[in-house]
C-alpha positions, 0 to 999 in steps of 0.5 A: 803277295795277296791284297790282304798281306800288302794291306797289312805290310802298309799298316806295319810300315805306317805304324812304325814310321809314326812311332819313330816320329812320335818318339822325337815329338815334344808332346805331353799329357793327353795330346801325347796319349791321343797321338800315340793312340793313332798308330796303336789303332792302325796296327791293332784295330782288327785284333781288338775287334776279334777280341770283342767278338770272342767275348760276345760269342763266349769264346774269350780265351784266345791270342786276340784276347791276350793281346788286347788285354796286355796292350790296353793294360800297358797303355792304361799303366803308362797313362796312370803313371804319367810316364807317357811311355806308350811305345811298349804297348804299341810295339807289342801289337806291332811285332805281334802283327809282324809275326802274323804277317810272316805266318800268313806269307808262309801259309800263302807260299805252301798254299801256292804249292798246292794251288799249282795242282789246282791249275790242272782243273780243266776249264773246258772240253772240245767236241767236234760238231759239224766240222767245228770245235765246240767248247763244253763243260767237262762235267757235261761230257759222257763216257764214250764221247770223242773229245779233241785236245789241241797243243797247249790245252789240258786233258779234261777227262780220262780216256784212250787215244783214238787218233794222233800222237803227242808229248804230255807235260805231266809235271803238275801231276807227277812233279817230273819235268820229263815229257811223256810220249803218247800214241794211239791205243794208250790210256791218257789221264786228265790233268796233263798238258798236251804239248805237240800234236792234236789228240782225239780221245775217247773218254772212259770216265765222267769228270767226277770220276776222272783222275783230275777230279779225284786229285783235287778232292784229295788235296782240298780235304787233306787239311781236315784230317789232323795229326796227333800232334795237331790235336794235342796242340788244340787241346793244350791251347784250350787248357793252357790259355785260361790257365795263364789268364788265371795265373796273370790275375793271381800275379796282379792281385795276390802279391799286392794284397799280401804286401798290404794285409800281411807284410804291412808294405806298400802294395805296388799295384803298378809293378805287379799289374805290369808283371801280370801284363808282361806274363800275359804277352809272354804266355800267348801260345801263337808259336805252337798254335800256328807253327804246328799245323803250318809245318804239316801243311807245308809238308803236304805242299812239299810232297804234292810238289814232288808228285806225292799226294798225302790225304792228311797230316795224320797220314804224314805222321804215320808215314814217318813211323813206318818200319815195315813196307809190304809190296804188291808185285804186278803194276807196283814193282813191275810195269804190268806190261805182260808179254807171251814168252812161250807155249809149251806141251801143247797138242794144238797149234800155238795160234789155236791155243792163243785164240782160245785163251784170248776168247776166254779172257776177253771179258777180263781187264787184268793185264795178263788177259790184255797180254793174251788178247794182244798176242792173239792180234785179231779182233775178238768175236765175243759172241763165240763166248758164253757162260763165263765164270771168273774164279778169283785168284784161280782163273776163268772158265767159259764156253767157246763155240760151245766147248768148255775152256779153262784158263788159269793157274795150277789151282784152277786145274786142281779144282777142275781135277785136270792133270797138268804139267809144271813149267820150268820157265820163270814167268806167269803160267796160264794152264789151258784145258779144252773140253776137259782135257789138258791142252798145254800152258802159256808162259807170260812174263812181266817187266820190272820197273827200272827203279824197283831195285833202287826203291828197295835199296833206298828204303833200307837206307832209310832205316826200314828194317823189313821189306816184304812182297805179297803176290798171287803169282807163282812161287818160282816167279815171285822168288826170282823177283824177290831175290833180284830186288833184295826183298827180306820176305816173299809170299806167293800164290796168294788170293786177295783174302790171303793177302789181307790175312798175311797183313793182319798177321804182320800187324799183330807181330810188329812192335806197337810203335812201328807202322806198316805200309802197304803199296799196291795198285789193283782193285784187289789191293783195296782191302789190304790198303785199307787194313794197313797202317798206311796205304800207298797207291800208284796213282797214274795207272792204279785202279780207282778203288786202290786210290780211294782206299789209299792214304798216300798216292804216287802220281807217277807210279814210281816206287822210288818215291816211297822212300822220298815220301818217308823222308818228307814225312820224317823231315816234317815231324822233326820240324814239328818236334823242334817247334814244340820243344823250342816254343814251350822251352822259351815260354817257360823260361820267359814266364818264370822271368816275367813273374819274378820281374826280371823280364820286361815287355820287350822280352815278352815281345821276343818270347811271343813274336820272336819265337813265333817268327822263328817257329814259322820260318822253321816250318817253311823248311818243310816245303823244300823237298827237292834234295831229299 
């Protein structure tokens, strides 16, 4: 509980005790009024100050103004009628503040969920100088610097492990408690906690570009992107509040004047002003204005706790309407860990073919290129390679020791006019041409993620009516993977631009209210992630461009989290709609009862504060996502 919340709780308790004591105190007249004014000011001074500032800044119509007018009016009526019953007016302010306290507590709880992510911000990085460790600001560490992370410390920057092995606590990033083992040569992302061994890490990114920095930036800006529901409530409140103030004025003056001028009856000013004040208290739109943004905030907080970063409540709303999910294959459904499975139809020795392939691919960071370099197993002399030309979606052409070497798919061979031999093995086929002659092909296969099949099944169970896979891989490989995982449609051998065109076609053919999500991880997926209704990126090992372009980021790269993200968004939206219907429904009923004189100030308190507390408590449910 924060200091502000504790202070408010003390004010609530003191005011309640004073009201209870004054109820039994034998006080009358101005003395009674003076003593009752003390608990009123204790509980409501800040509301009166805010109302005054609103009037001064010409922003009159808000809940503070409504509360101030209603309670001051009720006190004036009690003083004017000499009844001495100031309890109602103070109770209105007291219960309003109780509702505000509940709302503050709920926001604090969801903020704490998100602030747990903020704990991943590293305070320092260790650099070894003259045999001693020196702590420096992570922002001052350049790319290529060797840093040392001791057990219990946060990993401050992204990099590659140069020395040591350890277990990492990644729960702040992924929501998973299972430690991740890491060894020499492995990539490591900032924000994890080193649990066991000492690690020497060569940094690959500056702090501003590191994973931890990007995550914090996403979280900090998430609340600035409002959903349609939030925008509707903001517009509704701007029109609604002045309208009810005008309605309350009409209720206070028109009926008494009608009684005097037309019906020749006593005006009953106090009766109608009391009804107008009751009407004002009932009309306060707090439940809507508070609970709707809070529901989305809690939903984003709950998702972040599960290792799913949603960049704004508008994306949470879009995600809840998703009906089509389109996947990239490599690195999304597969581990992106390729292995050379065979070399076929080659004239040269296997080792020589691999040497040429590794040299040609030495400038590429693509997982397939890395697998060829690993299979070669020797240090690569890049001085042997020149005139490198990468043809997107086709392959690479370069000169190795002055001889032209091409490595790529069948499209590259056709482009170069080289007769190639098809492969009957399932996998990615890298055709090799050396000196303009076909030299054979290398079969490389990827490993499916263990949860990929479950992820597709979970999406279908969640009501997703179409799952589609888009890949640049060969048709045979793509069809086999699609069949194994249970996809409805598979499109293969696509260039990055063709993926965008395919998504464009799907967007045009879908129903207006059905949203399309695209899931990817690579730099070539960034255009498609931007074009889809909702882009979902793999955050642990996904490219910076993909994470930047996406609307939702899965911090542990687990595709099973996609269905969880959709469940969280749908639960959040259910809560939002429940609160809208409940709050507006109860308000309208109580407003009618207040105008007719059936509802008194106590019912007004229920209609305002009771509905707000119920809506806030309902909104908090969006935080609980563990069992979804």
